[in-house]
C-alpha positions in Angstrom: 101.4 85.7 82.6 98.3 84.9 85.0 100.7 83.8 88.0 102.9 86.9 87.6 99.5 88.9 87.6 98.7 87.1 90.9 102.1 87.5 92.2 101.7 91.1 91.8 98.7 91.5 93.4 100.4 89.3 96.6 103.0 92.1 96.4 100.8 95.0 96.6 99.0 93.3 99.9 102.3 92.5 101.5 103.4 96.4 101.1 100.1 97.4 102.7 100.6 94.7 105.5 104.3 95.5 106.2 104.3 99.4 105.8 102.9 99.5 109.5 105.6 97.7 110.9 108.5 99.6 109.5 106.6 103.0 110.5 105.3 102.1 114.1 106.1 100.1 117.0 105.0 96.3 117.4 102.1 97.1 119.5 101.0 100.1 117.3 101.3 98.4 113.5 99.1 95.9 115.2 96.3 97.8 116.0 92.8 96.8 115.1 90.3 98.8 113.5 88.0 99.3 116.5 91.0 101.0 118.1 91.4 103.8 115.8 89.2 106.7 114.4 88.8 108.4 111.1 90.8 107.5 108.0 93.5 105.6 110.1 90.5 103.3 111.2 89.5 103.0 107.4 93.1 102.0 106.0 93.5 99.4 108.7 90.1 98.0 107.9 90.6 97.8 104.2 94.2 96.2 105.3 92.3 93.4 107.3 89.7 92.7 104.8 92.0 93.0 101.8 95.4 92.0 102.6 96.1 90.9 106.0 96.5 87.2 106.1 95.0 87.1 102.6 98.4 88.1 100.8 101.0 85.6 102.3 99.0 82.8 101.7 98.4 83.6 97.9 102.0 84.3 97.6 102.5 80.7 99.1 100.4 79.2 96.6 102.2 80.8 93.9 105.4 79.3 95.6 104.1 76.0 95.4 102.7 76.1 91.8 106.4 77.4 90.8 107.8 74.7 92.1 105.8 72.0 89.8 106.2 74.2 87.0 109.8 74.6 87.4 110.1 71.2 87.6 108.1 70.4 84.5 110.1 73.0 82.0 113.5 71.5 83.6 112.5 67.8 83.2 111.4 68.5 79.5 114.6 70.1 78.9 116.5 67.1 80.4 117.8 68.7 83.3 118.5 67.5 86.6 115.9 68.7 89.1 116.7 68.0 92.4 120.2 69.4 91.9 118.8 72.5 90.5 116.1 72.9 93.0 118.2 72.2 96.0 120.2 74.9 95.3 117.5 77.3 94.8 116.1 76.5 98.2 119.8 76.8 99.5 120.2 80.2 98.3 116.1 81.4 99.0 116.9 80.3 102.5 120.2 82.8 102.7 118.6 85.5 101.2 115.6 85.3 103.7 117.9 84.7 106.7 120.2 88.0 105.6 116.8 89.9 104.9 115.5 89.2 108.5 118.2 90.2 110.6 119.1 93.1 108.2 116.1 94.7 107.0 112.8 93.5 108.3 112.2 90.9 111.0 108.6 89.7 109.3 110.5 87.8 106.7 109.0 84.9 104.7 111.8 83.6 102.7 113.3 81.2 105.1 110.2 79.8 106.2 109.6 79.6 102.2 112.4 77.6 101.6 111.4 74.8 104.6 108.2 74.6 103.0 109.6 74.2 99.5 111.8 71.4 100.8 108.9 69.6 102.1 106.7 70.1 99.2 109.8 68.9 97.3 109.5 65.3 99.0 105.7 65.3 97.6 105.9 66.7 94.2 105.1 63.1 92.3 102.0 62.8 94.4 98.7 63.0 92.7 96.8 66.3 92.9 93.7 64.8 94.8 96.4 63.7 97.7 97.8 66.9 97.6 94.3 68.3 98.0 93.5 66.3 101.0 96.6 67.0 102.4 96.6 70.6 102.0 92.9 70.3 103.7 94.3 68.4 106.2 96.9 71.0 107.3 94.4 73.8 106.8 92.1 71.9 109.5 95.1 71.6 111.6 95.8 75.1 111.3 92.4 76.3 111.9 92.4 74.3 115.1 95.9 75.5 116.4 94.6 79.4 115.5 91.5 78.8 117.7 93.2 76.7 120.8 96.1 79.3 120.8 94.3 82.4 119.7 95.0 85.1 122.5 92.2 87.6 122.2 94.0 90.3 124.1 96.8 91.9 122.9 99.8 93.1 125.4 98.7 96.2 127.2 101.9 98.8 127.2 102.7 99.6 130.6 104.3 102.8 132.2 107.5 100.9 131.4 107.2 102.1 127.6 107.7 105.7 129.0 110.4 104.7 131.6 112.7 101.9 130.3 114.9 99.9 132.8 118.0 101.0 131.0 119.5 104.3 130.6 117.5 105.8 127.1 121.3 107.4 126.6 122.9 104.0 126.5 123.1 101.3 124.0 120.8 98.2 124.1 122.7 95.3 125.0 121.8 91.3 124.5 121.4 90.9 127.9 118.7 93.7 128.1 117.1 92.3 125.1 117.0 88.4 126.4 115.3 89.8 129.9 113.0 92.3 128.5 109.3 91.7 129.1 106.6 92.1 126.6 106.0 95.9 127.4 109.3 97.1 127.1 109.6 96.0 123.5 108.0 99.3 122.4 110.8 101.2 124.3 113.3 99.2 122.5 111.8 99.5 119.0 111.8 103.6 119.6 115.5 103.5 120.9 116.7 101.0 117.9 114.7 102.3 115.2 114.2 105.9 115.9 117.9 106.7 117.1 120.4 103.9 116.8 122.8 103.3 116.5 123.0 100.6 114.1 124.4 97.8 116.9 121.2 98.3 118.7 119.2 98.6 115.4 120.5 94.9 114.2 120.4 93.4 117.8 116.6 94.3 118.1 115.9 93.6 114.6 117.6 89.8 115.0 115.8 89.2 118.0 112.5 90.1 116.8 113.2 87.9 113.7 114.2 85.1 116.2 110.9 85.4 118.0 109.1 85.4 114.4 110.7 82.2 113.6 109.6 80.9 116.7 106.1 82.1 116.8 105.7 80.5 113.2 107.0 77.2 114.4 104.6 77.0 117.9 101.5 78.5 116.3 99.2 77.6 113.2 101.3 80.0 110.7 103.8 77.2 109.7 101.1 74.9 108.9 99.0 77.3 106.9 101.6 78.3 104.8 102.9 74.5 104.1 99.1 74.1 103.1 98.9 77.0 100.8 102.5 75.7 99.6 100.9 72.1 98.7 97.3 73.7 97.3 99.5 75.6 94.5 101.1 72.4 93.7 97.7 70.8 93.3 96.7 73.9 91.2 99.1 73.5 88.7 99.1 69.7 88.6 94.9 70.2 87.6 96.1 73.2 85.0 94.0 75.4 87.0 95.2 78.6 86.0 94.9 77.4 82.0 92.5 80.0 79.8 90.3 76.8 79.1 89.2 77.0 82.8 87.7 80.6 82.2 84.3 79.9 83.9 85.9 78.2 86.8 87.9 81.5 87.0 85.2 84.0 86.7 82.8 81.9 89.3 85.7 81.8 91.8 86.5 85.3 91.5 83.0 86.3 92.1 82.0 83.9 95.1 85.4 84.5 96.8 85.5 88.0 96.5 82.0 88.5 96.7 81.5 86.6 99.9 85.2 87.3 101.5 85.5 90.6 101.3 82.4 90.9 103.6 83.4 88.0 106.3 87.0 89.3 106.2 85.8 93.0 106.6 83.3 91.6 109.6 86.1 89.6 111.4 87.8 92.6 113.1 84.9 93.9 114.7 83.8 90.3 116.2 86.9 90.4 118.2 85.7 93.2 120.4 82.3 91.6 121.0 83.5 88.3 122.2 85.2 86.9 125.4 87.0 84.4 123.2 89.1 84.4 120.3 87.6 81.6 118.5 84.6 83.2 116.8 87.0 85.9 114.8 89.7 83.5 114.5 87.3 81.0 112.7 85.4 84.2 110.7 88.8 85.3 109.8 90.4 82.2 108.4 87.0 81.5 106.4 87.5 84.7 104.9 91.1 84.5 104.4 90.2 80.8 102.3 87.5 82.8 100.4 89.7 85.9 99.4 92.5 84.1 98.3 90.2 81.6 96.2 88.6 85.1 94.8 92.4 86.4 93.8 93.2 83.2 92.4 90.3 83.1 90.1 89.3 86.7 89.3 93.0 88.0 88.8 93.5 84.6 86.4 90.4 85.4 84.2 91.6 89.0 84.3 94.9 88.1 83.1 93.4 85.8 80.3 91.0 88.5 79.3 92.7 91.7 79.1 96.6 90.9 79.0 97.1 94.3 77.5 95.6 96.6 79.8 98.1 98.9 81.0 97.3 98.0 85.1 97.4 94.0 84.1 100.9 94.7 82.6 102.2 96.6 85.6 101.0 93.7 88.0 102.8 91.1 85.9 105.8 92.9 85.5 105.5 93.7 89.4 104.8 90.0 89.8 107.9 88.7 87.2 110.6 91.0 89.7 108.8 89.2 92.9 111.9 88.9 94.7 113.5 92.2 93.8 110.6 93.8 94.8 110.0 92.1 97.9 113.2 92.9 99.2 113.3 96.1 97.6 110.3 97.5 99.8 112.1 96.3 103.2 115.3 99.0 101.7 112.4 101.4 101.0 110.7 100.9 104.7 114.4 101.2 106.4 115.1 103.9 104.4 111.8 105.9 105.1 111.6 105.2 108.5 115.0 104.6 110.0 117.1 107.1 111.7 119.7 106.7 109.1 117.2 107.3 106.6 114.5 109.8 106.7 113.9 109.3 110.3 109.9 108.9 109.9 109.4 106.3 112.6 106.3 107.2 114.3 105.9 110.2 112.7 102.9 108.7 110.5 99.4 107.6 111.3 98.0 104.0 109.7 96.2 105.9 106.5 99.4 107.7 105.7 101.3 104.6 106.2 98.7 103.0 103.8 99.1 105.8 101.3 102.8 105.5 101.6 102.7 101.6 100.7 100.2 102.2 97.7 102.2 104.7 96.2 105.4 102.3 96.6 104.0 99.4 95.0 102.9 102.0 92.3 106.1 102.9 91.7 107.7 99.4 91.5 105.0 98.0 89.0 105.8 101.2 86.7 109.8 100.5 87.1 109.2 97.0 86.7 107.6 97.3 83.5 110.2 99.7 82.3 113.1 97.6 83.4 111.8 94.6 81.5 111.4 96.1 78.4 115.4 96.4 78.3 116.3 93.1 80.8 115.2 89.9 81.0 115.0 89.9 84.7 115.3 91.4 87.6 118.5 92.0 89.7 117.7 89.9 92.6 116.1 87.2 90.3 119.4 87.7 88.0 121.6 86.8 91.3 119.6 84.2 92.2 119.8 82.2 89.3 123.3 82.7 89.1 123.5 81.2 92.1 121.8 78.2 90.8 122.4 77.8 87.2 125.7 79.5 86.7 125.7 82.8 84.5 122.2 83.5 83.1 122.1 86.4 80.3 120.6 89.6 81.7 120.1 91.7 78.3 117.5 90.7 76.4 
């Protein structure tokens, strides 16, 4: 149950981080707290302190732990883990490409399928070796993060209000290929706020390809793989077992007690230094501590109070992790795109944060009710069917 609760926590954070990217242009979605005021500043500050660069490392850790758990279960049952896991990764990557091009350009499923393939090669290594490998990858990610850190965001120019193409014409592939950074907000306003569908898909696909390229050329992919490897090591060490309750409580108290203040301070350091190195290092340290705090604190909570309604709701959301992850993107499109409620650039960060919390709460309640009748979520069922054959959906 602890792994499901942790997945639920990660999904809450993912929803909070993604919502501004559905509701605002890219430059607006990535604004730092000190660039805002009032409730919007508070909402963005909370997101930076608790979720940004914290939720996906947690999610990646759980994917790595899940690989070892699946291997142990399948091999105990006498199954062919290699064939089964290969099929799972192929379909996970397929879901990721479809999700990234059609719904949300910040998809991580394709990257997770690649990291899963790399981790598969290391699945027989002892926990100590995996921990060392994870530490090396994290150190590499930290170095790359400092070296490649750009302390400034592209400043919108007058081109945003006066794009180089006729606003009444559709966006073409040639225009996207030749676009400058400062033109991208104008493209997003046209594609997501007005359409048509061809323009929406072109801009979304281009953004997705840029996201994949960014991950490969920055520290992001190395850090994701590091947390995959960490999750595998923790599962082999039986770190989530109830027998480690004292360590869970300690990790929760220390990780969150120190990590949250450190993470909360990181955005404000960025405005007070000419170099991006210090805030990058502080944010990285905060991320590690908060992830450790989540892993320990919520594992302790899941083991101590498994019948509590909030715990059961988080666990239910986590059991439907793939369904809920993709559903967040479906709902985000319906709320903010021109073909839905057309709320693009109509709400500020505080309102978007409130929508994210409300959306996840509804997802958690829906998941709890769904699992009262069905064994798994619809996307989990499809994934298992494509992997195993025809799994039973009803209880």
